N, C-alpha and C positions, 0 to 999 in steps of 0.2 A: 440401506436401499444405493442399487450401483450407480454410480458419478461415470460419466465418459466427459472432457477435454477435446476441444476441438480450436484446435488455432491456421488463421487460415494467415498468407503473407502474401503482402501485396508491393509492385515500392512505395508505395504511397503510404502504407497504412500496416499494421497490425492488429487484427483482433483473434480474443479470445474468447469463447463461449463456456460456460459450465453447466452440461445436461442432466437432469434429470430424471429418470420415468420421463423422457423425450419431448421436454419441458426445462426451457433456457433458465436456467433460477441465477446464474453473476452474467456479462458482460463487461470483458475489459479493450478498451483501445487506446491504439499507440501509433500518434501518424510520425510518419518520418521527417517530415520538415517541423512540426510542433510536440513533442518530444515532453515532457512536461519536467518540470526541477525540483519538486520535491522531491527532499532526501539524499540530492547533492549536496557535498560540503566546501565553502569554499573559503577563501581568505578576501576578507574587505573592508573597507573602509569607511571610518563614520564620517559622512560629510555634514550632516548638524543634530544635533540634539536640542529636543524640542521637549525642555522640564515641564510644560502647560499640559501636554497630553503623556508624559512621562515616555516618552518614546525617542526611536533614533532614526534618522532615512543611513544606510548603510549601500557604498557601491560597491558591486558584489559581479560586476560586468555585463549585467543585462539591462534593455532598453531602456529600463525604469530606477529609478533606487529605489533600494527593497525597505521594510519595515522591518524594526527592531522593539518591540515592548521591555520595560523593563522584564514586567515581568516573568517574561523567557529569556531572562540573562541570571537571575535572583529575587529569590521573593520578598517582600515585603523592604525595598532598598527605593530607591529615589536613582531616576536614570543619569543628573547631571554627575552622581558619587561611585556610578558605576561605567561611563565611557566617554569619552573628551574628542573632541573634534579633527579628527588628525589619528586617533589610533586605528591601527590594524588588530580583528577578531580572526578567527576563524567559527565561520557561522556554519547553519545548515537551513535547507530552504522548511519549511512546519506546511505549509501550504503554497502554491502556484499563482502565477499574479493572474490579474482578474478584473478585464474592462480596463478602470485607468488608473487602477490599484498597482499596487507592487508586491514582488513576493514576501509574502510572511518568514522570519527567521527566526531561528533559536538558536545559543550557544550549545543548548545542553541535547548533543549529538548522537544520538541514535544506528547502532551497524547492527542489521540482520543479518540474519544468516539458517538456515536448513533448520533448526532446534533451536536457534538464540540468538537476542536481539539483547548486544553490547552497550551498556550506559556509561561511556569512559570518565564523565564527570560525575555518574552517578555512587549510587551506593547501595546495598541490600540486594536481593535475591526475589526475584519473584515470579511464581508460577500461572500459565494460564488459567481462569477458572475453569473451562471448557474439560481442564483435566479434572476430573470430582472424587475420583478414589484417592484418602487418604495417604493412603501406604506409599500410591507410586507419587504422588507430592513428595511427600520426605524423601525419598531414592531420588528423586529428579535434582530435589534443593541439599544434598546431602551431596551429591554426584559433583556436584560445580563447586560447591563448600572446599573438596577435598581436591577439587583439582588447579589450582591458582590463587594467588600472592593475593585475594583480600580487593586487591585495587579493580575502582570501579563496582558496575553494578551489570545485572544481570537481568535477563526475561527469560523464565522455558517458556515457549510457544508448544499450541499445540500439540503439533507435529513429533513434542520430544518424548509424547506418551511411548513406552515401548523403548525407545531405542537405549540400547546398553552405554557403557561407561564409557568406551572406545571410541563409539562418535560423538557424545556427549564433550570427550575431551578435544574431539579431532575439530568441531567448532567454537571450540571456545579459543584454541589457540589459531586459527583462522582469523576470527575478530581479530585480538589481540594481536597479529602482526599487521593486521589492516589500519587498525590505528595508528600503529607505530608509521609506517610509511605513510597514512595521514599529516601526522605530525610536519615528516620527516621534507615529506614537499612543500610543506606551508611553511618551516623554516627559509625565510629570507625570498619568500615568495611572493610577485607585485600582485598590488591587491584586482582585485577581479580575477586569481584565477582559479581554473574549477581544481579541485585539489582528491577529489569521487565524485561518481557517476555512481549510478546503482544500477544493476542488471538492465537486458531490454527485455521486454516485455514475453517473450515465450521462456526465460528462465525462469524471470519472476516466476510465473506460472508453476512451470514447474519445484524451483520453491516453497513458493505459500500458497499450492494449494493439492498439493499431491498428497493426498491420505489414502490408509487401507481401501476405503471405499469406489477410489479409484480406479476404473478397472484396465478404460484403456485411454491414452491422448494421439487425437489424431491429429497430424499436420499434412497442408497440402505443398510447403515447400519444403525439397531436400534441402541446402543450407539450413535453412532452419532445423530440421527434421536432425541434421547432423551432430549441430551446435547441442541440442537439446541431451539428445543422448550421451554426448562425452560429457559433455556438464552432470547427466546421471549416474552415467558410470563413475566419476570421482565424487559423489556426495551423494548422493541415494542408489546404490548397484543395484536395486532391488524395483525400479522403476523404469530402469533401460532396457527392459524388453518388452513395457506394453507404451512403447512410443510407437507406432505404427507412421504407415506412409498413405497420405488418403490417396488411391488409384482411381477414385470415380469417374465416369467419361461427365456427370453431374458437379457447378461447383462445390464446393464442400458445406457451404451454409445453407445456398441452395437446398443441395439434398436432405440434409437435418432441419430445414425449417427453422433455420434462425433469421434469414434474412426479413420475412413475414413477419416472426413478433419482433423486428428490430423495428420495422416500416411501424407496427401497430403501437410501439409503446413510444415511440417517440414524437408521437401525434398531441398537438397539444391537447385533446378531450380523448378520454382512455372509457371505455367504455366497463362497465363490469355483469357480471354475468346477470345476476339477481337486476336486476336492471335501469340498475344507479352509475356515476362514472362519473373520474376526476376530470378536474382541468388546471392544468402544469403553466405556471407562469413563472419565469426567469427573470432577477435585476442584477444588478450590482452586488448586492447587499444579500439578497437570497433566493432560492425557487419556495414558488406559494404553492399546498397541492393544498384549491378546494373538493371538500368528497361533501357530492349527494347524492343524493337518495333517486331520484330523476324517477323515474316510473316503477321504482321498486316502494308498493305499500304499505307491503310485510302483514304479518299474520292477526297479530295481538295488538298490541297501543306505540306512541312518536315513539317513546325509551326504547322500545327495543326492537322498531327497526333504526335508527340512526344507529345501536347499537350491534347490529348485526352489518347495518351498511359499514361501518367505520372498521368493523371485525375485515371485513371480506378489503375494502380498500386497503 
């Protein structure tokens, strides 16, 4: 099935929508003044070690101290055996701050590119489960084994399917250089220094979402389009010609009905075609989704009615 990606850029935020058969399948939002921290790498300082929680609070330069659990440093180890107050640590943000909670950290850094994810402190080679053909999985694994020095771990992403050895080697070399640069920046840097930041949303869309089913990428901002074309020309030349400027009089998301779908999706109550509905409630700990049969009474029995409602939900 053909897929289109729409990229809407304004001074305050950037949004990207994945459209399949005229229906929004995925939506991504990045606000200029609240760009997320997930994926960023920092040099942090341990402020406090809490053995009772098996965790430490780490200053990485954000408003609130971040949280580093022992399991995110090493399995089956006590936190006071891993870090001490005052230690400088190289960490990556796993989860953004939410509410009164600080960011969640890990020392197991992962660096993504077009085809690969590099785990500098990991080991082994993994292949995306979406690459199902056994011969292709083995080819990809052998290509990575033949191209490096065996240090660190690697994950072959879904986009790697069909990629030739030269493209995989280029991706690997890029990530190895990036990790070297991060370590060099971190050497002697003060606590709170950001050593690496992930790509902006338009470029992440290209890196992470562009597959063979994507027939067109429409962008309504000339600067973003130019940056995307340049990025594609370097890392995925086949996609450079699919990135087009939206020239319609109506705003991009209006013309494709995305704004209307967003409004419906963000309501607390979301109706289902059957007559059932969903109720969304968000707290600091979780977002709860209550599935209700509503006006849908089914055709056979209660169990079948519940099953079909859950399936549609």
